[in-house]
C-alpha positions, 0 to 999 in steps of 0.5 A, spaced: 211 040 162 217 043 162 216 049 166 213 044 172 215 046 178 216 054 176 212 060 177 212 066 173 209 073 176 209 080 172 212 086 175 211 093 173 214 100 176 221 097 176 223 105 176 220 105 183 216 111 182 212 114 187 209 120 183 209 127 183 210 132 188 207 139 190 213 142 187 213 138 181 206 135 180 207 134 173 212 128 174 206 123 176 206 116 176 204 115 169 210 118 166 215 116 171 213 109 172 215 108 164 222 111 164 225 104 163 226 100 157 224 094 161 220 091 167 222 084 170 218 077 170 220 074 176 222 066 175 220 062 181 223 055 183 217 052 187 221 046 188 227 049 191 222 053 195 219 047 198 225 044 200 227 050 204 221 050 207 222 043 209 229 044 211 226 050 216 229 055 212 224 060 213 222 065 218 215 066 221 212 072 219 205 073 223 204 066 223 206 065 215 212 061 213 217 067 209 223 065 205 227 072 206 230 075 200 237 073 201 235 066 202 231 066 196 237 069 192 243 064 195 239 058 194 237 060 187 229 060 188 228 067 185 231 070 178 228 076 174 228 077 166 227 083 162 220 083 159 216 089 155 214 095 159 208 095 163 206 087 163 199 085 164 199 078 163 203 072 163 200 066 161 204 059 160 202 054 154 198 048 155 205 044 154 209 048 159 214 050 154 212 057 152 211 063 157 207 068 154 208 076 156 204 082 154 206 089 155 201 094 154 206 099 151 209 094 146 205 091 140 208 084 141 207 078 145 214 076 147 214 069 148 220 066 153 222 058 153 222 054 159 227 050 157 232 056 155 230 059 162 232 053 165 239 053 161 240 060 163 239 059 170 244 053 170 249 057 166 248 063 171 247 067 164 246 074 168 246 081 166 248 083 173 243 084 179 237 089 180 238 094 186 236 088 191 241 083 189 236 079 185 240 076 179 237 078 172 237 073 166 239 075 159 233 077 155 236 074 149 238 068 152 231 066 154 227 069 149 224 064 144 220 069 139 216 076 139 210 076 135 207 083 133 199 083 135 197 090 135 196 096 140 195 094 148 196 087 148 194 084 155 192 077 157 192 070 153 188 064 152 190 057 148 186 052 144 188 045 143 191 046 136 197 051 138 193 057 137 193 063 142 188 068 143 190 075 146 186 081 148 188 088 145 185 093 149 187 099 145 185 096 139 179 093 142 180 087 139 182 079 139 188 077 136 189 070 134 196 067 133 200 061 133 205 058 138 212 054 136 213 047 134 213 044 141 206 046 141 205 042 135 205 047 130 208 046 123 215 050 123 212 054 117 206 056 120 209 058 127 209 065 130 204 068 126 198 072 127 193 069 123 186 073 125 184 079 128 177 080 131 174 087 133 170 087 139 166 092 143 169 095 147 176 095 151 177 088 152 181 086 158 181 079 160 178 073 156 176 066 157 177 060 152 174 054 154 179 051 159 184 055 155 189 056 161 189 048 162 193 043 160 188 040 156 184 046 152 178 045 149 178 050 143 171 052 140 169 058 144 172 064 147 169 070 151 171 077 150 170 080 157 169 087 155 170 093 160 165 097 156 159 096 152 158 103 148 153 103 142 151 096 144 145 097 148 140 102 148 142 108 152 139 108 159 143 113 163 151 114 164 152 108 167 153 103 161 153 095 163 160 091 162 159 087 156 161 079 154 161 077 147 161 070 145 166 068 139 166 062 135 173 059 134 171 054 129 169 058 123 174 060 118 175 067 121 173 068 129 166 070 129 162 074 134 156 070 136 152 073 141 153 079 146 151 079 154 151 085 158 153 084 165 150 089 170 156 090 175 163 089 176 169 089 171 170 083 168 176 079 170 179 072 171 174 067 170 173 059 167 169 056 162 169 048 162 165 043 158 158 042 161 158 035 161 163 035 166 158 038 171 153 031 170 156 029 177 155 035 181 151 035 187 144 038 186 142 037 193 146 036 200 144 030 204 140 032 209 144 035 215 150 036 211 156 041 213 158 043 206 165 045 210 166 038 211 161 035 206 159 030 212 153 030 217 153 036 221 153 035 229 148 040 229 143 037 224 136 038 226 131 033 224 123 035 223 120 034 230 127 035 234 127 042 234 129 045 240 131 051 244 136 049 250 139 054 255 145 053 260 146 059 264 147 065 259 148 061 253 142 059 248 142 054 243 137 054 238 136 048 233 132 050 228 129 047 221 127 051 215 122 049 210 117 052 205 114 056 208 116 057 216 122 056 220 121 052 227 121 055 232 119 061 229 119 065 236 126 065 240 126 069 246 133 070 250 135 075 255 140 081 254 147 079 254 146 072 252 150 068 247 146 065 242 147 060 237 143 058 231 143 052 228 139 052 222 138 046 217 134 047 211 130 040 210 128 041 203 130 036 198 128 039 192 133 042 188 134 050 188 129 050 194 134 055 197 132 059 204 135 065 207 135 067 214 136 074 216 135 078 223 136 085 220 136 088 227 142 084 228 146 085 221 145 077 221 143 074 214 145 067 211 143 063 205 141 055 206 141 050 200 137 044 200 140 040 206 145 045 208 146 046 216 148 053 218 151 056 224 150 063 227 153 065 233 151 072 236 151 076 243 144 079 244 146 086 246 140 090 244 134 089 247 127 089 243 123 085 238 127 084 232 124 081 226 127 074 223 125 072 216 127 068 210 131 073 205 130 069 199 124 068 195 122 060 196 114 059 195 107 063 194 107 064 202 115 067 202 112 073 206 109 069 211 116 065 213 118 070 218 118 070 226 121 074 232 127 074 236 125 077 242 131 080 247 128 081 254 132 087 258 
């Protein structure tokens, strides 16, 4: 990949606008943050940054290693290049040759060449610096192409044939267009919009099958729409967000299905081939700590459950299975430090249990074979219900017990 070792980040509000004032409320952030002709894409040389870290050229900032801006400028770690205003996406093509930027206020996708960016950096082909001294690369020296797509382009995904799929927020559509010859596209077909599919409504992010990897799969794309007006029966003022599955192998892009989702604005997500999941873990080995993927030192076998006390400390070694926990009554003293070590001893896939003590704001989920450790202070006297918080069997409601704290 020609962009190996480099990272790219969008920015907006290069005007450093802060919004209106009480004296002039009309000068809001919306208008004052789009006064400049361009914003800036940050080009970061991660390999040089790693060298600075290795050579001790960082400062400690709250436990984090930080490269100061003046060091990043001096060592050539950071450059900026003009990009369309209010960008909402920067996406690198699978081959690493092209960097696609979409600015919400520009109908074009602007494509930068990784090779040209590197050449401009090497030649110090600058157009001055910003207010902080960061060198500005000349946009014309770095730009490979601009393709007119429509209104409100945001994010892009790729297939395995040199095509790009870009969401158009204002148009509520997906645009399909081609990359250049370095992506395997014939020169006569390069840098062209080839299809336009309306979706419903206000698409933001989108997800193609492995569409932001070095080996995209093509075939399908999902429009992650922020609205769903007119797609489902009106059941109130709050409509669901809406996914739409799109076929990429037909002559023109085609919507195959809608899928409403109840909550949350759809953002970045991944779609991978189902056959890559055949070797996934279905059930943990009994007593597994998922953080280490090894046997937990607190794993408890059936018949070995125990409550151990040492002064003001109590360790509870508990098992969970359909439809009880053992022990199901835990008695401690006010002020004790209590540690629950809970092992789900189920071996059936999907036989998940929960463990909750609502009076102490405790709740966790245990997959089959998993060990979970909970530490708490018994700082309230009383009788507190503890129970399984995930439906697990016909006697799920009976899977409960008591946490008793003596004053």
